All heavy atoms as an XYZ file, in Angstrom:
919
protein
N     122.372    -55.774    -64.199
C     121.948    -54.457    -63.748
C     121.896    -53.455    -64.901
O     121.404    -52.360    -64.729
C     122.856    -53.968    -62.639
C     122.721    -54.804    -61.369
S     123.598    -54.157    -59.949
C     122.768    -52.622    -59.693
N     122.399    -53.871    -66.049
C     122.309    -52.982    -67.201
C     120.854    -52.719    -67.590
O     120.556    -51.660    -68.138
C     123.092    -53.554    -68.402
O     122.619    -54.866    -68.685
C     124.587    -53.601    -68.112
N     119.941    -53.659    -67.257
C     118.522    -53.446    -67.558
C     117.927    -52.332    -66.707
O     116.847    -51.832    -67.001
C     117.714    -54.746    -67.401
C     117.671    -55.302    -65.993
C     118.837    -56.234    -65.630
O     119.757    -56.419    -66.432
O     118.818    -56.746    -64.509
N     118.648    -51.915    -65.673
C     118.212    -50.801    -64.830
C     118.847    -49.482    -65.283
O     118.699    -48.463    -64.627
C     118.597    -51.058    -63.379
C     117.895    -52.241    -62.757
C     118.408    -52.519    -61.358
O     118.187    -51.673    -60.467
O     119.041    -53.565    -61.163
N     119.568    -49.520    -66.396
C     120.178    -48.310    -66.928
C     121.615    -48.083    -66.509
O     122.203    -47.057    -66.848
N     122.195    -49.026    -65.777
C     123.590    -48.885    -65.363
C     124.524    -49.219    -66.511
O     124.244    -50.114    -67.315
C     123.910    -49.796    -64.171
C     123.274    -49.340    -62.883
C     122.129    -49.959    -62.405
C     123.822    -48.289    -62.155
C     121.538    -49.540    -61.220
C     123.234    -47.864    -60.982
C     122.097    -48.491    -60.523
O     121.514    -48.066    -59.360
N     125.627    -48.519    -66.562
C     126.663    -48.748    -67.563
C     127.732    -49.605    -66.907
O     128.283    -49.229    -65.868
C     127.241    -47.408    -68.062
C     126.116    -46.585    -68.699
C     128.391    -47.643    -69.030
C     126.450    -45.121    -68.856
N     128.006    -50.753    -67.505
C     128.968    -51.702    -66.961
C     130.374    -51.281    -67.386
O     130.711    -51.325    -68.563
C     128.651    -53.108    -67.461
C     129.470    -54.168    -66.763
O     130.318    -53.873    -65.937
N     129.209    -55.408    -67.108
N     131.155    -50.853    -66.418
C     132.491    -50.369    -66.714
C     133.356    -50.492    -65.477
O     132.859    -50.529    -64.365
C     132.463    -48.896    -67.162
O     133.783    -48.481    -67.488
C     131.944    -47.994    -66.065
N     134.611    -50.576    -65.672
C     135.534    -50.434    -64.549
C     136.513    -49.323    -64.879
O     137.654    -49.325    -64.456
C     136.222    -51.771    -64.245
C     135.217    -52.768    -63.696
C     135.825    -53.826    -62.799
O     136.985    -53.673    -62.389
O     135.121    -54.793    -62.514
N     136.004    -48.360    -65.656
C     136.831    -47.217    -66.051
C     136.327    -45.909    -65.462
O     136.937    -44.875    -65.653
C     136.860    -47.109    -67.570
C     137.558    -48.281    -68.211
C     137.733    -48.063    -69.691
N     138.415    -49.211    -70.254
C     138.031    -49.848    -71.324
N     136.970    -49.433    -71.971
N     138.695    -50.875    -71.782
N     135.201    -45.958    -64.779
C     134.622    -44.753    -64.172
C     135.193    -44.593    -62.774
O     135.112    -45.487    -61.942
C     133.096    -44.882    -64.115
C     132.394    -43.680    -63.537
C     132.439    -42.525    -64.495
C     131.542    -41.397    -64.024
N     131.711    -40.213    -64.828
N     135.771    -43.453    -62.500
C     136.405    -43.195    -61.202
C     135.441    -42.564    -60.212
O     134.614    -41.752    -60.579
C     137.597    -42.255    -61.359
C     138.803    -42.890    -61.982
C     139.993    -41.917    -61.883
N     141.164    -42.467    -62.508
C     142.072    -43.217    -61.877
N     141.921    -43.485    -60.617
N     143.127    -43.669    -62.516
N     135.629    -42.961    -58.961
C     135.004    -42.293    -57.820
C     136.152    -42.078    -56.863
O     136.618    -43.009    -56.214
C     133.900    -43.145    -57.204
C     133.186    -42.541    -55.987
C     132.653    -41.144    -56.287
C     132.057    -43.447    -55.532
N     136.672    -40.849    -56.842
C     137.929    -40.603    -56.136
C     139.040    -41.273    -56.922
O     139.113    -41.144    -58.130
N     139.863    -42.046    -56.237
C     140.964    -42.750    -56.896
C     140.580    -44.165    -57.318
O     141.360    -44.851    -57.962
C     142.190    -42.801    -55.968
C     142.788    -41.439    -55.685
C     143.285    -40.750    -56.951
O     143.984    -41.381    -57.761
O     142.940    -39.561    -57.135
N     139.393    -44.619    -56.947
C     138.961    -45.985    -57.245
C     138.116    -46.037    -58.513
O     137.509    -45.055    -58.925
C     138.097    -46.521    -56.092
O     138.808    -46.542    -54.901
N     138.051    -47.222    -59.082
C     137.165    -47.480    -60.207
C     135.950    -48.237    -59.694
O     136.077    -49.146    -58.881
C     137.878    -48.319    -61.278
C     138.982    -47.582    -61.970
C     140.294    -47.758    -61.569
C     138.710    -46.710    -63.003
C     141.321    -47.074    -62.200
C     139.729    -46.015    -63.646
C     141.045    -46.198    -63.236
N     134.764    -47.854    -60.163
C     133.533    -48.533    -59.763
C     133.156    -49.553    -60.834
O     133.645    -49.503    -61.959
C     132.380    -47.532    -59.536
C     132.697    -46.610    -58.368
C     132.078    -46.739    -60.790
N     132.258    -50.476    -60.466
C     131.844    -51.523    -61.402
C     130.817    -51.024    -62.414
O     130.872    -51.368    -63.588
C     131.255    -52.711    -60.632
C     132.291    -53.377    -59.745
O     133.431    -53.562    -60.200
O     131.954    -53.702    -58.589
N     129.868    -50.215    -61.942
C     128.805    -49.693    -62.801
C     128.473    -48.269    -62.370
O     128.765    -47.870    -61.240
C     127.533    -50.547    -62.685
C     127.645    -52.014    -63.002
C     127.362    -52.828    -61.762
C     126.674    -52.389    -64.077
N     127.788    -47.544    -63.244
C     127.308    -46.207    -62.900
C     126.189    -45.834    -63.858
O     125.995    -46.462    -64.902
C     128.435    -45.169    -62.963
C     128.829    -44.792    -64.366
C     128.304    -43.653    -64.962
C     129.696    -45.582    -65.109
C     128.644    -43.308    -66.262
C     130.041    -45.249    -66.401
C     129.513    -44.104    -66.975
O     129.844    -43.777    -68.260
N     125.440    -44.804    -63.484
C     124.442    -44.204    -64.371
C     124.175    -42.790    -63.893
O     124.220    -42.499    -62.690
C     123.146    -45.011    -64.405
C     122.358    -44.938    -63.120
C     121.066    -45.712    -63.182
N     120.401    -45.649    -61.878
C     119.409    -46.425    -61.532
N     118.949    -47.343    -62.363
N     118.858    -46.298    -60.345
N     123.871    -41.898    -64.812
C     123.420    -40.563    -64.399
C     122.062    -40.706    -63.722
O     121.271    -41.572    -64.079
C     123.287    -39.801    -65.714
C     124.026    -40.611    -66.731
C     124.001    -42.028    -66.257
N     121.806    -39.872    -62.708
C     120.499    -39.936    -62.043
C     119.673    -38.684    -62.336
O     120.190    -37.705    -62.877
C     120.633    -40.215    -60.537
C     121.345    -39.122    -59.780
O     121.145    -37.933    -60.033
N     122.182    -39.503    -58.826
N     118.424    -38.720    -61.966
C     117.501    -37.622    -62.273
C     117.770    -36.355    -61.470
O     117.212    -35.313    -61.765
C     116.054    -38.077    -62.053
O     115.865    -38.450    -60.708
N     118.633    -36.446    -60.451
C     118.972    -35.275    -59.632
C     120.200    -34.543    -60.153
O     120.682    -33.605    -59.533
C     119.218    -35.704    -58.185
O     118.072    -36.313    -57.654
N     120.743    -35.014    -61.275
C     121.923    -34.375    -61.846
C     123.227    -34.962    -61.331
O     124.300    -34.460    -61.655
N     123.154    -36.006    -60.538
C     124.348    -36.660    -60.021
C     124.578    -37.984    -60.714
O     124.053    -38.250    -61.797
N     125.370    -38.821    -60.053
C     125.692    -40.139    -60.590
C     125.402    -41.186    -59.530
O     125.720    -41.002    -58.357
C     127.174    -40.206    -61.029
C     127.432    -39.187    -62.140
C     127.552    -41.615    -61.487
C     128.888    -39.079    -62.565
N     124.783    -42.277    -59.958
C     124.586    -43.445    -59.100
C     125.715    -44.424    -59.403
O     125.796    -44.954    -60.516
C     123.233    -44.111    -59.387
C     122.055    -43.208    -59.083
O     122.163    -42.369    -58.168
O     121.015    -43.350    -59.761
N     126.601    -44.609    -58.436
C     127.730    -45.527    -58.585
C     127.371    -46.871    -57.965
O     126.615    -46.932    -57.000
C     128.961    -44.980    -57.859
C     129.470    -43.666    -58.397
C     129.101    -42.463    -57.805
C     130.332    -43.633    -59.483
C     129.582    -41.253    -58.286
C     130.814    -42.424    -59.974
C     130.437    -41.246    -59.368
O     130.915    -40.056    -59.841
N     127.942    -47.952    -58.496
C     127.668    -49.290    -57.981
C     128.967    -50.062    -57.798
O     129.825    -50.074    -58.685
C     126.750    -50.087    -58.941
C     126.489    -51.495    -58.396
C     125.442    -49.360    -59.176
N     129.057    -50.707    -56.646
C     130.117    -51.681    -56.375
C     129.444    -53.030    -56.193
O     128.450    -53.138    -55.473
C     130.898    -51.323    -55.108
C     131.818    -50.141    -55.260
C     133.006    -50.390    -56.187
O     133.218    -51.531    -56.647
O     133.720    -49.417    -56.454
N     129.951    -54.042    -56.845
C     129.414    -55.395    -56.741
C     130.494    -56.281    -56.144
O     131.588    -56.379    -56.696
C     128.985    -55.941    -58.120
C     128.429    -57.354    -57.988
C     127.980    -55.015    -58.787
N     130.185    -56.874    -54.997
C     131.143    -57.757    -54.342
C     130.407    -58.625    -53.339
O     129.186    -58.538    -53.217
C     132.255    -56.961    -53.655
C     133.593    -57.695    -53.697
O     133.613    -58.911    -53.397
O     134.612    -57.067    -54.021
N     131.159    -59.397    -52.614
C     130.578    -60.352    -51.678
C     130.063    -59.668    -50.413
O     130.698    -58.780    -49.863
C     131.633    -61.379    -51.300
C     131.084    -62.678    -50.795
C     132.173    -63.723    -50.669
O     133.116    -63.715    -51.474
O     132.057    -64.529    -49.738
N     128.889    -60.103    -49.980
C     128.273    -59.611    -48.756
C     128.231    -60.753    -47.741
O     128.006    -61.906    -48.111
C     126.858    -59.118    -49.067
C     126.248    -58.241    -48.018
S     124.597    -57.627    -48.511
C     125.006    -56.431    -49.775
N     128.456    -60.431    -46.483
C     128.393    -61.439    -45.427
C     126.945    -61.819    -45.123
O     126.019    -61.083    -45.460
C     129.046    -60.898    -44.158
C     130.522    -60.522    -44.259
C     130.982    -59.855    -42.969
C     131.363    -61.745    -44.565
N     126.744    -62.932    -44.443
C     125.397    -63.337    -44.041
C     124.737    -62.292    -43.153
O     123.529    -62.155    -43.127
C     125.432    -64.684    -43.316
C     125.705    -65.845    -44.227
C     125.683    -67.152    -43.492
C     126.014    -68.290    -44.437
N     125.997    -69.589    -43.756
N     125.557    -61.511    -42.442
C     125.018    -60.455    -41.580
C     124.474    -59.273    -42.377
O     123.834    -58.391    -41.826
C     126.095    -59.973    -40.609
O     127.181    -59.387    -41.325
N     124.741    -59.256    -43.696
C     124.172    -58.209    -44.540
C     125.059    -57.018    -44.793
O     124.599    -56.005    -45.308
N     126.342    -57.108    -44.447
C     127.288    -56.017    -44.713
C     128.390    -56.532    -45.641
O     128.593    -57.734    -45.765
C     127.899    -55.447    -43.410
C     128.681    -56.514    -42.644
C     126.827    -54.821    -42.534
C     129.437    -55.978    -41.441
N     129.113    -55.611    -46.293
C     130.226    -56.041    -47.140
C     131.306    -56.771    -46.318
O     131.463    -56.501    -45.129
C     130.778    -54.727    -47.702
C     129.651    -53.759    -47.592
C     128.901    -54.166    -46.361
N     132.009    -57.687    -46.980
C     133.118    -58.393    -46.332
C     134.116    -57.386    -45.777
O     134.359    -56.340    -46.375
C     133.855    -59.269    -47.348
C     133.296    -60.599    -47.576
C     134.215    -61.492    -48.406
N     135.454    -60.893    -48.845
C     135.851    -60.832    -50.111
N     135.105    -61.345    -51.069
N     137.000    -60.277    -50.435
N     134.734    -57.715    -44.645
C     135.666    -56.807    -43.964
C     136.828    -56.378    -44.863
O     137.221    -55.215    -44.854
C     136.191    -57.454    -42.688
N     137.372    -57.297    -45.639
C     138.550    -56.979    -46.444
C     138.264    -56.050    -47.618
O     139.190    -55.517    -48.226
C     139.240    -58.257    -46.929
C     138.353    -59.114    -47.812
O     137.139    -59.187    -47.550
O     138.876    -59.725    -48.760
N     137.001    -55.815    -47.933
C     136.703    -54.892    -49.032
C     135.996    -53.616    -48.573
O     135.699    -52.760    -49.391
C     135.882    -55.592    -50.141
C     134.570    -56.153    -49.605
C     136.653    -56.677    -50.817
C     133.421    -55.540    -50.262
N     135.755    -53.469    -47.291
C     135.025    -52.281    -46.798
C     135.817    -50.988    -46.933
O     135.223    -49.912    -47.010
C     134.626    -52.473    -45.335
C     133.417    -53.340    -45.187
C     132.953    -53.418    -43.762
N     132.764    -54.831    -43.454
C     132.915    -55.384    -42.289
N     133.249    -54.665    -41.247
N     132.726    -56.664    -42.135
N     137.120    -51.066    -46.978
C     137.929    -49.847    -47.090
C     137.613    -49.091    -48.372
O     137.498    -47.867    -48.366
C     139.430    -50.188    -47.028
O     139.682    -50.825    -45.785
C     140.288    -48.953    -47.144
N     137.457    -49.815    -49.471
C     137.200    -49.162    -50.760
C     135.919    -48.333    -50.735
O     135.945    -47.142    -51.068
C     137.180    -50.194    -51.886
C     136.999    -49.569    -53.252
C     136.977    -50.604    -54.358
C     136.788    -49.925    -55.705
N     136.527    -50.876    -56.772
N     134.756    -48.898    -50.349
C     133.558    -48.046    -50.333
C     133.621    -46.923    -49.289
O     133.007    -45.876    -49.477
C     132.405    -49.012    -50.054
C     133.012    -50.274    -49.591
C     134.418    -50.305    -50.095
N     134.376    -47.131    -48.198
C     134.528    -46.044    -47.213
C     135.215    -44.847    -47.850
O     134.808    -43.697    -47.645
C     135.336    -46.517    -45.999
C     134.562    -47.392    -45.061
C     135.436    -47.816    -43.891
C     134.681    -48.729    -42.944
N     135.528    -49.177    -41.832
N     136.242    -45.106    -48.628
C     136.958    -44.016    -49.306
C     136.067    -43.411    -50.393
O     135.981    -42.183    -50.529
C     138.287    -44.526    -49.888
C     139.227    -44.912    -48.745
C     138.921    -43.480    -50.796
C     140.464    -45.675    -49.181
N     135.394    -44.258    -51.164
C     134.526    -43.760    -52.229
C     133.413    -42.877    -51.673
O     133.066    -41.862    -52.273
C     133.920    -44.933    -53.003
C     134.929    -45.687    -53.834
C     134.388    -46.955    -54.446
O     133.353    -47.478    -53.969
O     135.007    -47.429    -55.408
N     132.886    -43.240    -50.528
C     131.798    -42.473    -49.906
C     132.210    -41.017    -49.663
O     131.400    -40.109    -49.816
C     131.379    -43.150    -48.600
C     130.127    -42.657    -47.899
C     128.920    -42.688    -48.821
C     129.859    -43.494    -46.669
N     133.461    -40.797    -49.335
C     133.939    -39.433    -49.078
C     134.043    -38.601    -50.350
O     134.180    -37.390    -50.281
C     135.303    -39.430    -48.358
O     136.303    -39.973    -49.224
C     135.250    -40.230    -47.064
N     133.970    -39.241    -51.506
C     134.087    -38.537    -52.786
C     132.746    -38.315    -53.481
O     132.712    -37.765    -54.578
C     135.034    -39.298    -53.720
C     136.454    -39.280    -53.264
N     137.273    -38.189    -53.420
C     137.186    -40.210    -52.617
C     138.458    -38.451    -52.909
N     138.425    -39.673    -52.410
N     131.648    -38.749    -52.858
C     130.337    -38.536    -53.476
C     130.004    -37.054    -53.536
O     130.262    -36.303    -52.595
C     129.234    -39.246    -52.674
C     129.189    -40.765    -52.730
C     128.049    -41.274    -51.851
C     129.045    -41.272    -54.145
N     129.412    -36.650    -54.644
C     128.891    -35.302    -54.767
C     127.504    -35.225    -54.135
O     126.904    -36.242    -53.784
N     126.985    -34.011    -54.024
C     125.713    -33.768    -53.337
C     124.571    -34.648    -53.858
O     123.725    -35.080    -53.089
C     125.351    -32.293    -53.468
C     124.080    -31.909    -52.757
C     123.794    -30.430    -52.911
C     122.473    -30.099    -52.252
N     122.106    -28.699    -52.458
N     124.504    -34.903    -55.137
C     123.402    -35.672    -55.724
C     123.804    -37.086    -56.144
O     123.090    -37.739    -56.895
C     122.829    -34.917    -56.924
C     122.220    -33.601    -56.506
O     121.489    -33.537    -55.531
N     122.534    -32.550    -57.227
N     124.941    -37.551    -55.661
C     125.437    -38.880    -55.999
C     125.004    -39.914    -54.962
O     124.716    -39.574    -53.812
C     126.971    -38.900    -56.052
C     127.559    -38.010    -57.124
O     126.821    -37.605    -58.050
O     128.761    -37.708    -57.034
N     124.983    -41.174    -55.389
C     124.747    -42.291    -54.478
C     125.778    -43.382    -54.767
O     126.360    -43.432    -55.861
C     123.339    -42.902    -54.649
O     123.223    -43.472    -55.957
C     122.253    -41.875    -54.406
N     125.972    -44.229    -53.777
C     126.828    -45.402    -53.931
C     126.005    -46.605    -53.497
O     125.510    -46.648    -52.364
C     128.087    -45.280    -53.077
C     129.022    -46.492    -53.053
C     129.557    -46.813    -54.454
C     130.178    -46.245    -52.088
N     125.839    -47.555    -54.386
C     125.054    -48.747    -54.114
C     125.987    -49.945    -54.052
O     126.734    -50.203    -54.997
C     124.016    -48.947    -55.225
C     123.032    -50.097    -55.067
C     122.114    -49.868    -53.863
C     122.210    -50.258    -56.343
N     125.966    -50.663    -52.927
C     126.741    -51.889    -52.797
C     125.795    -53.056    -53.042
O     124.753    -53.162    -52.402
C     127.375    -52.006    -51.408
C     128.308    -53.165    -51.304
C     129.649    -53.017    -51.602
C     127.842    -54.423    -50.936
C     130.513    -54.096    -51.537
C     128.693    -55.513    -50.871
C     130.036    -55.356    -51.175
N     126.157    -53.930    -53.979
C     125.303    -55.047    -54.376
C     126.048    -56.350    -54.146
O     127.211    -56.489    -54.535
C     124.899    -54.922    -55.863
C     124.029    -56.086    -56.290
C     124.201    -53.604    -56.118
N     125.356    -57.304    -53.530
C     125.936    -58.626    -53.306
C     126.079    -59.347    -54.641
O     125.114    -59.449    -55.400
C     125.041    -59.427    -52.358
C     125.597    -60.800    -52.045
O     126.835    -60.950    -51.981
O     124.792    -61.727    -51.850
N     127.276    -59.857    -54.913
C     127.505    -60.476    -56.222
C     126.798    -61.814    -56.396
O     126.603    -62.262    -57.518
C     129.001    -60.624    -56.496
C     129.717    -61.659    -55.684
C     131.180    -61.722    -56.076
C     131.911    -62.838    -55.348
N     133.310    -62.877    -55.782
N     126.382    -62.453    -55.309
C     125.691    -63.737    -55.434
C     124.170    -63.597    -55.371
O     123.460    -64.528    -55.720
C     126.154    -64.741    -54.353
O     125.878    -64.203    -53.070
C     127.640    -65.032    -54.493
N     123.680    -62.453    -54.911
C     122.237    -62.198    -54.833
C     122.006    -60.715    -55.089
O     122.082    -59.892    -54.171
C     121.689    -62.606    -53.464
C     120.185    -62.416    -53.338
O     119.573    -61.780    -54.229
O     119.625    -62.883    -52.335
N     121.734    -60.378    -56.338
C     121.622    -58.964    -56.727
C     120.480    -58.225    -56.048
O     120.413    -56.999    -56.101
C     121.485    -58.846    -58.247
C     122.661    -59.391    -59.072
C     122.392    -59.197    -60.557
C     123.968    -58.742    -58.665
N     119.591    -58.952    -55.377
C     118.513    -58.278    -54.653
C     118.995    -57.720    -53.314
O     118.320    -56.901    -52.709
C     117.332    -59.224    -54.424
O     117.661    -60.214    -53.475
N     120.159    -58.142    -52.859
C     120.723    -57.627    -51.599
C     121.563    -56.403    -51.917
O     122.626    -56.505    -52.528
C     121.560    -58.699    -50.904
C     120.731    -59.865    -50.424
C     121.604    -60.881    -49.726
C     120.770    -62.054    -49.247
N     121.630    -63.090    -48.650
N     121.048    -55.251    -51.500
C     121.662    -53.967    -51.848
C     121.707    -53.053    -50.635
O     120.798    -53.053    -49.820
C     120.858    -53.289    -52.951
C     120.777    -54.124    -54.205
C     119.797    -53.560    -55.192
N     119.785    -54.368    -56.399
C     119.542    -53.895    -57.600
N     119.268    -52.614    -57.758
N     119.564    -54.687    -58.639
N     122.766    -52.261    -50.586
C     122.899    -51.249    -49.533
C     123.152    -49.922    -50.226
O     124.096    -49.791    -51.004
C     124.068    -51.562    -48.575
C     123.958    -52.984    -48.027
C     124.101    -50.537    -47.440
C     125.210    -53.445    -47.288
N     122.321    -48.939    -49.935
C     122.434    -47.628    -50.560
C     123.089    -46.644    -49.598
O     122.656    -46.506    -48.450
C     121.050    -47.115    -50.960
C     121.014    -45.798    -51.724
C     121.708    -45.931    -53.077
C     119.580    -45.335    -51.895
N     124.116    -45.971    -50.083
C     124.800    -44.918    -49.328
C     124.620    -43.614    -50.095
O     124.600    -43.593    -51.321
C     126.296    -45.234    -49.200
C     126.578    -46.601    -48.630
C     126.950    -47.654    -49.458
C     126.457    -46.856    -47.269
C     127.212    -48.912    -48.942
C     126.717    -48.118    -46.744
C     127.097    -49.133    -47.597
O     127.345    -50.385    -47.094
N     124.503    -42.528    -49.345
C     124.268    -41.218    -49.948
C     125.320    -40.203    -49.510
O     125.981    -40.384    -48.492
C     122.888    -40.693    -49.549
C     121.758    -41.563    -50.025
C     120.410    -40.947    -49.659
N     119.310    -41.774    -50.097
C     118.835    -41.787    -51.335
N     119.341    -41.010    -52.243
N     117.825    -42.582    -51.647
N     125.404    -39.129    -50.280
C     126.265    -38.006    -49.925
C     125.969    -37.596    -48.479
O     124.812    -37.485    -48.085
C     125.978    -36.828    -50.872
C     126.669    -35.559    -50.471
C     128.000    -35.364    -50.758
C     125.966    -34.564    -49.813
C     128.637    -34.190    -50.399
C     126.586    -33.385    -49.435
C     127.937    -33.206    -49.736
N     127.003    -37.395    -47.696
C     126.839    -36.963    -46.313
C     126.854    -38.102    -45.315
O     127.002    -37.863    -44.117
N     126.688    -39.352    -45.780
C     126.795    -40.491    -44.860
C     128.219    -40.574    -44.334
O     129.180    -40.395    -45.089
C     126.470    -41.823    -45.564
C     124.982    -42.061    -45.772
O     124.164    -41.350    -45.152
O     124.649    -42.968    -46.562
N     128.339    -40.846    -43.041
C     129.658    -41.047    -42.451
C     130.225    -42.379    -42.936
O     129.483    -43.370    -42.986
C     129.549    -41.053    -40.922
C     130.905    -41.046    -40.267
O     131.492    -42.142    -40.125
O     131.384    -39.957    -39.918
N     131.505    -42.439    -43.307
C     132.085    -43.699    -43.788
C     131.928    -44.875    -42.818
O     131.882    -46.027    -43.247
C     133.561    -43.359    -44.009
C     133.549    -41.890    -44.310
C     132.447    -41.328    -43.437
N     131.786    -44.599    -41.525
C     131.626    -45.691    -40.559
C     130.328    -46.471    -40.783
O     130.197    -47.605    -40.321
C     131.673    -45.156    -39.131
O     130.555    -44.321    -38.874
N     129.383    -45.904    -41.529
C     128.116    -46.582    -41.796
C     128.346    -47.848    -42.634
O     127.543    -48.771    -42.593
C     127.098    -45.626    -42.465
C     127.445    -45.378    -43.921
C     125.688    -46.143    -42.321
N     129.448    -47.913    -43.342
C     129.792    -49.097    -44.143
C     129.910    -50.328    -43.233
O     129.605    -51.442    -43.646
C     131.112    -48.880    -44.917
C     131.065    -47.637    -45.805
C     131.507    -50.130    -45.707
C     130.247    -47.724    -47.044
N     130.316    -50.117    -41.982
C     130.494    -51.228    -41.034
C     129.195    -51.674    -40.377
O     129.164    -52.727    -39.745
C     131.476    -50.834    -39.924
C     132.870    -50.586    -40.441
O     133.334    -51.355    -41.306
O     133.510    -49.609    -39.984
N     128.134    -50.882    -40.503
C     126.915    -51.183    -39.741
C     125.645    -51.306    -40.571
O     124.755    -52.062    -40.210
C     126.673    -50.111    -38.665
O     126.566    -48.834    -39.299
C     127.800    -50.092    -37.647
N     125.518    -50.555    -41.653
C     124.288    -50.591    -42.444
C     124.212    -51.911    -43.207
O     125.158    -52.302    -43.868
C     124.229    -49.420    -43.423
C     122.902    -49.340    -44.158
C     122.786    -48.103    -45.019
N     122.766    -46.924    -44.168
C     123.000    -45.691    -44.614
N     123.273    -45.478    -45.885
N     122.964    -44.679    -43.778
N     123.078    -52.569    -43.105
C     122.902    -53.850    -43.775
C     121.854    -53.725    -44.871
O     121.100    -52.745    -44.899
C     122.435    -54.937    -42.783
O     121.107    -54.627    -42.349
C     123.372    -55.052    -41.597
N     121.797    -54.722    -45.715
C     120.760    -54.684    -46.749
C     119.376    -54.811    -46.116
O     118.410    -54.297    -46.643
C     120.991    -55.749    -47.826
C     120.781    -57.157    -47.367
N     119.558    -57.761    -47.384
C     121.639    -58.059    -46.858
C     119.669    -58.991    -46.930
N     120.932    -59.197    -46.595
N     119.273    -55.436    -44.929
C     117.976    -55.551    -44.256
C     117.531    -54.223    -43.652
O     116.351    -53.969    -43.522
C     118.033    -56.595    -43.123
C     118.286    -57.997    -43.597
C     119.756    -58.391    -43.456
O     120.646    -57.551    -43.379
N     120.014    -59.677    -43.441
N     118.466    -53.375    -43.259
C     118.121    -52.107    -42.604
C     118.084    -50.948    -43.587
O     118.136    -49.799    -43.200
C     119.135    -51.793    -41.496
O     120.415    -51.525    -42.057
N     117.964    -51.233    -44.844
C     118.095    -50.225    -45.875
C     116.845    -50.197    -46.749
O     116.827    -50.773    -47.824
C     119.344    -50.558    -46.704
C     119.808    -49.408    -47.536
O     119.313    -48.301    -47.425
N     120.761    -49.675    -48.395
N     115.768    -49.529    -46.308
C     114.503    -49.563    -47.043
C     114.597    -49.027    -48.465
O     113.919    -49.515    -49.345
C     113.557    -48.723    -46.197
C     114.387    -47.995    -45.229
C     115.707    -48.705    -45.125
N     115.439    -48.040    -48.723
C     115.537    -47.484    -50.076
C     116.032    -48.521    -51.065
O     115.532    -48.625    -52.169
C     116.485    -46.280    -50.095
O     115.956    -45.248    -49.321
N     117.025    -49.303    -50.670
C     117.554    -50.302    -51.594
C     116.574    -51.457    -51.750
O     116.503    -52.067    -52.800
C     118.922    -50.812    -51.144
O     118.823    -51.503    -49.930
N     115.796    -51.762    -50.700
C     114.806    -52.840    -50.812
C     113.723    -52.457    -51.806
O     113.263    -53.280    -52.570
C     114.196    -53.159    -49.448
C     115.083    -54.045    -48.606
C     114.295    -54.725    -47.514
N     113.493    -53.843    -46.715
C     113.892    -53.255    -45.593
N     115.090    -53.448    -45.126
N     113.070    -52.475    -44.925
N     113.306    -51.189    -51.814
C     112.263    -50.798    -52.754
C     112.777    -50.879    -54.187
O     112.036    -51.241    -55.092
C     111.749    -49.391    -52.439
O     112.760    -48.438    -52.582
N     114.035    -50.560    -54.401
C     114.629    -50.708    -55.728
C     114.639    -52.178    -56.114
O     114.278    -52.550    -57.223
C     116.069    -50.122    -55.763
C     116.781    -50.503    -57.043
C     116.034    -48.616    -55.605
N     115.021    -53.055    -55.170
C     115.053    -54.492    -55.439
C     113.659    -55.022    -55.725
O     113.476    -55.834    -56.626
C     115.640    -55.244    -54.241
O     116.965    -54.862    -54.037
N     112.670    -54.577    -54.970
C     111.297    -55.025    -55.185
C     110.810    -54.605    -56.561
O     110.166    -55.383    -57.267
C     110.372    -54.447    -54.116
O     110.737    -54.917    -52.856
N     111.116    -53.392    -56.943
C     110.703    -52.911    -58.255
C     111.373    -53.723    -59.357
O     110.734    -54.077    -60.354
C     111.047    -51.433    -58.409
N     112.642    -54.058    -59.177
C     113.350    -54.863    -60.155
C     112.721    -56.245    -60.255
O     112.504    -56.761    -61.350
C     114.831    -54.979    -59.789
C     115.666    -55.885    -60.691
C     115.639    -55.383    -62.130
C     117.092    -55.962    -60.182
N     112.402    -56.860    -59.124
C     111.770    -58.182    -59.128
C     110.425    -58.138    -59.843
O     110.115    -59.014    -60.644
C     111.596    -58.706    -57.704
S     113.152    -59.181    -56.942
N     109.623    -57.099    -59.575
C     108.328    -56.965    -60.248
C     108.512    -56.789    -61.747
O     107.783    -57.355    -62.549
C     107.532    -55.794    -59.663
C     106.940    -56.087    -58.298
C     105.932    -55.020    -57.904
N     106.456    -53.672    -57.939
C     107.116    -53.070    -56.949
N     107.351    -53.708    -55.829
N     107.535    -51.835    -57.075
N     109.516    -56.005    -62.121
C     109.795    -55.773    -63.532
C     110.187    -57.085    -64.203
O     109.688    -57.409    -65.280
C     110.922    -54.743    -63.681
C     111.377    -54.440    -65.092
C     110.250    -53.770    -65.869
C     112.594    -53.542    -65.072
N     111.055    -57.862    -63.572
C     111.484    -59.138    -64.136
C     110.307    -60.108    -64.250
O     110.186    -60.814    -65.231
C     112.589    -59.757    -63.291
C     113.910    -59.067    -63.494
C     114.990    -59.761    -62.710
N     116.268    -59.108    -62.952
C     117.292    -59.205    -62.151
N     117.225    -59.921    -61.052
N     118.422    -58.587    -62.432
N     109.436    -60.140    -63.241
C     108.275    -61.038    -63.289
C     107.344    -60.649    -64.420
O     106.837    -61.492    -65.132
C     107.529    -61.014    -61.955
C     108.281    -61.698    -60.852
C     107.635    -61.456    -59.485
O     106.738    -60.638    -59.335
N     108.114    -62.170    -58.489
N     107.139    -59.364    -64.593
C     106.280    -58.884    -65.665
C     106.870    -59.180    -67.028
O     106.168    -59.558    -67.952
N     108.186    -59.058    -67.147
C     108.854    -59.332    -68.420
C     108.824    -60.804    -68.760
O     108.858    -61.183    -69.924
C     110.301    -58.827    -68.364
N     108.742    -61.652    -67.723
C     108.751    -63.089    -67.967
C     107.377    -63.613    -68.379
O     107.251    -64.702    -68.916
C     109.204    -63.831    -66.689
N     106.343    -62.845    -68.152
C     104.983    -63.267    -68.520
C     104.775    -63.121    -70.020
O     105.248    -62.180    -70.636
C     103.947    -62.427    -67.788
C     103.965    -62.703    -66.297
C     102.858    -61.924    -65.616
N     102.988    -62.083    -64.200
C     102.870    -61.105    -63.319
N     102.596    -59.887    -63.721
N     102.999    -61.350    -62.031
N     104.018    -64.063    -70.620
C     103.768    -63.949    -72.077
C     102.841    -62.802    -72.404
O     102.078    -62.342    -71.669
C     103.135    -65.297    -72.429
C     102.775    -65.962    -71.162
C     103.469    -65.241    -70.046
């Protein structure tokens, strides 16, 4: 994900937690990323949902939190400032058009880069 401009770190805080990656965004906020296992149903595993629920409450107005499946980086769930933490239990990568467009753009970029 560093090719998308994310900084790979576990030293950047969101509330009391450390995130896996982050990058400044064009709105003046920060795009935070958590990478972990996603269930077949398209949501984060139950035992790790508490962390993003807490992090979601610490987002600033122009910040986002992106949850990425560690085994398939194209599976992404985007959370925004103002989202209720309970959305972590229900929003899936399939029901998240914003994250799909980011994934599609990344796939197109990778395909283009692979061409001679």
